[in-house]
C-alpha positions in Angstrom: -55.1 31.7 -112.5 -54.7 30.6 -108.9 -53.7 34.0 -107.7 -57.0 35.5 -108.9 -59.0 33.0 -106.9 -57.5 34.5 -103.7 -58.3 38.0 -104.7 -60.6 39.7 -102.1 -63.0 40.8 -104.8 -63.5 37.3 -106.2 -64.0 35.9 -102.7 -66.6 38.6 -101.9 -68.5 37.9 -105.1 -68.5 34.1 -104.4 -69.8 34.7 -100.8 -72.5 37.0 -102.1 -73.7 34.4 -104.6 -73.9 31.7 -101.9 -75.9 34.0 -99.6 -78.3 35.5 -102.2 -79.1 32.4 -104.4 -81.3 30.7 -101.8 -83.2 33.9 -101.2 -83.7 34.4 -104.9 -84.9 30.8 -105.3 -87.5 31.2 -102.6 -88.7 34.5 -104.2 -89.0 33.0 -107.7 -90.9 29.9 -106.4 -93.4 32.0 -104.4 -94.1 34.5 -107.2 -94.5 31.7 -109.8 -96.9 29.9 -107.6 -98.9 33.1 -107.1 -99.0 33.7 -110.8 -100.3 30.2 -111.4 -103.0 30.7 -108.9 -104.1 33.8 -110.7 -104.2 32.0 -114.1 -106.0 28.9 -112.8 -109.2 30.4 -111.7 -111.8 28.5 -109.7 -113.8 27.5 -112.8 -111.7 24.5 -114.0 -112.8 25.0 -117.6 -111.5 28.5 -117.9 -108.7 28.9 -120.5 -105.1 29.7 -119.7 -104.4 32.2 -122.6 -100.8 31.1 -123.4 -101.8 27.5 -123.9 -104.6 27.6 -126.4 -102.9 29.0 -129.5 -102.8 25.6 -131.2 -106.5 24.9 -130.9 -109.0 27.8 -130.5 -111.7 25.4 -129.4 -109.6 23.5 -126.8 -110.3 24.3 -123.1 -107.2 24.2 -120.9 -108.1 23.2 -117.4 -106.5 22.8 -114.0 -104.2 19.8 -113.6 -106.5 18.3 -110.9 -109.8 18.8 -112.7 -112.2 15.9 -113.2 -113.0 15.2 -116.8 -115.8 12.6 -116.5 -118.4 11.8 -113.8 -118.8 8.4 -112.2 -120.9 7.1 -115.1 -118.3 8.2 -117.7 -120.2 11.3 -118.9 -118.0 14.2 -120.0 -118.2 17.2 -117.7 -117.1 19.9 -120.3 -116.6 20.4 -124.0 -113.0 19.4 -124.2 -113.7 16.1 -122.3 -116.6 15.4 -124.7 -114.3 15.9 -127.7 -111.9 13.2 -126.6 -114.6 10.7 -125.6 -113.9 7.3 -127.2 -116.4 5.7 -129.6 -116.9 4.2 -133.0 -116.2 7.7 -134.5 -114.8 10.8 -132.6 -117.6 13.0 -131.2 -116.4 15.8 -133.4 -114.8 14.9 -136.8 -111.0 15.1 -136.8 -110.2 13.2 -140.0 -111.2 13.5 -143.7 -112.9 10.1 -143.4 -113.4 7.6 -140.6 -114.7 4.1 -141.4 -117.9 3.0 -139.9 -119.8 -0.3 -140.1 -121.6 0.8 -143.3 -119.3 3.2 -145.0 -117.5 6.2 -143.6 -118.1 9.5 -141.9 -116.6 12.1 -144.2 -115.9 15.7 -143.2 -114.4 18.9 -144.4 -113.7 22.3 -142.8 -114.5 25.2 -145.2 -112.6 28.5 -144.8 -115.9 30.1 -143.8 -116.0 28.1 -140.6 -117.9 25.1 -139.3 -117.8 21.5 -140.6 -119.5 19.7 -143.4 -120.3 16.0 -142.6 -121.6 13.2 -144.9 -122.2 9.6 -143.8 -121.0 8.1 -147.0 -121.5 4.7 -148.6 -119.1 3.0 -151.1 -120.6 4.9 -154.1 -120.0 8.2 -152.3 -116.5 7.3 -151.4 -115.7 6.4 -155.0 -117.2 9.7 -156.2 -115.1 11.6 -153.6 -111.9 9.7 -154.4 -111.5 8.4 -150.9 -110.1 5.1 -149.6 -112.9 2.8 -148.6 -110.7 0.4 -146.7 -108.9 2.7 -144.2 -109.3 6.1 -142.6 -108.0 9.2 -144.4 -106.4 12.0 -142.4 -107.4 15.6 -142.6 -105.5 17.8 -144.9 -104.2 20.9 -143.2 -102.8 24.3 -144.3 -104.4 24.3 -147.8 -107.7 26.2 -147.5 -108.2 26.4 -151.3 -108.0 22.7 -151.7 -110.2 22.2 -148.6 -112.9 24.5 -150.0 -112.8 22.6 -153.4 -113.3 19.3 -151.6 -116.2 20.8 -149.6 -117.9 21.8 -152.8 -117.7 18.2 -154.0 -118.8 16.9 -150.7 -122.0 19.0 -150.7 -122.8 17.5 -154.1 -123.1 14.2 -152.3 -125.6 15.6 -149.7 -123.3 16.8 -146.9 -124.8 18.9 -144.1 -123.2 21.7 -142.1 -122.7 22.3 -138.4 -121.2 25.3 -136.7 -118.1 25.0 -134.5 -117.7 25.2 -131.7 -121.2 23.7 -131.1 -123.6 25.6 -128.8 -123.6 23.3 -125.7 -125.0 26.2 -123.7 -128.3 25.5 -125.5 -128.3 22.1 -123.7 -128.0 23.5 -120.2 -131.5 22.5 -119.3 -130.4 18.8 -119.6 -128.2 19.3 -116.5 -125.9 16.3 -116.0 -126.8 15.0 -119.5 -125.6 18.1 -121.2 -122.6 16.2 -122.7 -124.2 12.8 -122.6 -124.7 12.6 -126.4 -122.1 10.7 -128.4 -121.5 12.7 -131.6 -122.0 16.2 -133.0 -124.7 14.8 -135.3 -126.5 13.2 -132.2 -126.2 16.4 -130.1 -127.3 18.9 -132.6 -129.4 19.2 -135.7 -127.4 20.5 -138.7 -127.5 24.2 -139.3 -127.6 23.6 -143.1 -129.6 20.5 -144.1 -129.7 18.6 -147.4 -133.3 17.5 -148.3 -132.4 15.4 -151.4 -131.1 12.0 -152.5 -128.7 12.8 -155.3 -126.8 10.9 -158.0 -124.1 12.1 -160.4 -123.8 9.6 -163.2 -120.7 10.1 -165.4 -122.2 9.0 -168.7 -123.7 12.4 -169.6 -122.5 14.4 -166.6 -126.2 14.7 -165.6 -127.7 14.6 -162.1 -130.7 12.7 -160.7 -132.4 13.8 -157.6 -135.5 13.4 -155.4 -136.6 14.8 -152.1 -136.1 12.5 -149.2 -139.7 12.9 -148.2 -140.9 11.9 -151.7 -138.5 8.9 -151.7 -139.7 7.8 -148.3 -143.3 8.1 -149.4 -142.7 6.0 -152.5 -140.8 3.4 -150.4 -140.7 -0.2 -151.5 -137.6 -2.1 -152.7 -136.5 0.9 -154.9 -135.7 2.9 -151.8 -133.9 0.0 -150.2 -131.9 -0.3 -153.4 -130.6 3.2 -153.2 -127.8 2.3 -150.8 -127.2 -1.1 -152.5 -126.3 0.6 -155.9 -122.9 -0.2 -157.2 -122.3 3.1 -158.9 -123.9 6.5 -159.7 -125.6 5.1 -162.8 -127.5 2.5 -160.8 -128.3 5.1 -158.1 -129.7 7.4 -160.8 -131.9 4.6 -162.0 -133.2 4.0 -158.5 -134.1 7.7 -158.2 -136.0 7.6 -161.5 -138.0 4.5 -160.3 -138.9 6.5 -157.2 -140.2 9.3 -159.3 -137.2 11.7 -159.2 -135.9 13.9 -161.9 -132.8 13.9 -164.2 -131.4 17.0 -165.7 -128.3 18.1 -167.5 -127.9 21.8 -166.6 -128.0 23.6 -163.3 -130.4 26.3 -164.6 -133.0 23.6 -165.3 -132.7 22.2 -161.7 -134.2 24.9 -159.6 -134.1 22.8 -156.5 -130.3 22.3 -156.8 -129.3 25.9 -157.5 -127.6 26.0 -154.1 -125.0 23.5 -155.2 -121.8 24.3 -157.1 -121.9 21.9 -160.2 -118.4 22.9 -161.3 -117.3 21.3 -164.6 -120.7 19.5 -164.8 -122.6 22.6 -165.6 -122.3 23.8 -169.2 -122.8 27.4 -170.1 -126.3 28.7 -171.0 -125.8 28.4 -174.8 -124.7 24.8 -174.6 -127.4 23.6 -172.1 -129.9 21.1 -173.5 -131.8 18.1 -172.3 -130.1 15.7 -174.7 -127.3 15.8 -177.3 -127.2 14.3 -180.7 -124.2 13.8 -183.0 -124.2 13.6 -186.8 -121.7 13.1 -189.6 -119.1 11.5 -187.4 -116.6 9.7 -189.6 -115.4 6.3 -188.3 -111.9 7.5 -188.2 -112.7 10.1 -185.5 -113.9 7.6 -183.0 -111.4 5.0 -181.5 -112.8 1.7 -180.5 -113.1 0.7 -177.7 -113.9 4.2 -176.3 -114.7 4.7 -172.6 -117.9 6.7 -172.0 -116.0 9.4 -170.0 -113.5 10.0 -172.8 -116.4 10.0 -175.4 -118.0 12.9 -173.6 -114.8 14.9 -173.5 -114.0 14.0 -177.2 -117.6 14.9 -178.3 -117.3 18.4 -176.6 -114.2 19.1 -178.7 -115.7 17.7 -181.9 -118.9 19.7 -181.5 -117.0 22.9 -180.9 -116.7 23.2 -184.7 -119.9 24.7 -186.3 -122.2 22.4 -188.2 -120.8 19.1 -186.8 -123.5 18.5 -184.1 -127.3 19.2 -183.9 -126.6 20.5 -180.3 -123.3 21.7 -179.0 -121.8 19.7 -176.1 
């Protein structure tokens, strides 16, 4: 091995490496720096294309850019998104606890975000933990769309993403001064109703917010103090709202997907009556929810019920 180290060719290659390596290092450094100066253009909020794949709404900025002004106001969209507060400016979790419930969000496959400021009854209806934040579920658009349908039943409203902050340019330095998406922008799809979905007969109770506010009184105050959907439905009735059992009879709620709560046209009626039920058919005690499911199967047989369930 030692004899090859003294070979003239090996010595020549070693000397070439020692002479050329510093020159190559200087060339690499200067071309990389020039390329960086091309990517980081004077506008600090311009994107660097190879760094935004993980978040299409995330601005990538120069390393020395200022994110907030002297008063703590964000200077661009990405800074606004990370601003600290009781809840994130833009939802990032399925639910985030607040002082009086939680801010619940979902991201449909069609884009944007649905948001609902939920109380305890809403959280129970949605199957969400009322004592801790619930993270967002990723990589399952089918499940996310299903949850969004359920969230809209509770009166969620929709905002487009990314929000149009250009429409706030006239505010100047206060363009990003608002704290949350809901404070910055009105929803693109609104919900004009107070709604309840009692489990007893799979019905719905609803009233327009304007009508409820006009009725006012302790009934309106009791809406958010209700312990369950049955009590909430009773409050809506006291305010002058409606209760119905089929989507086709609730013209105002046609925009909602009732799912399993909506029977087909032939089985849609205002009330159901059972007859000729032998005692052996009905266990005791029998929870209301199971009674409805059992009654549907029982009434599937002709002649057993006055109206099919």
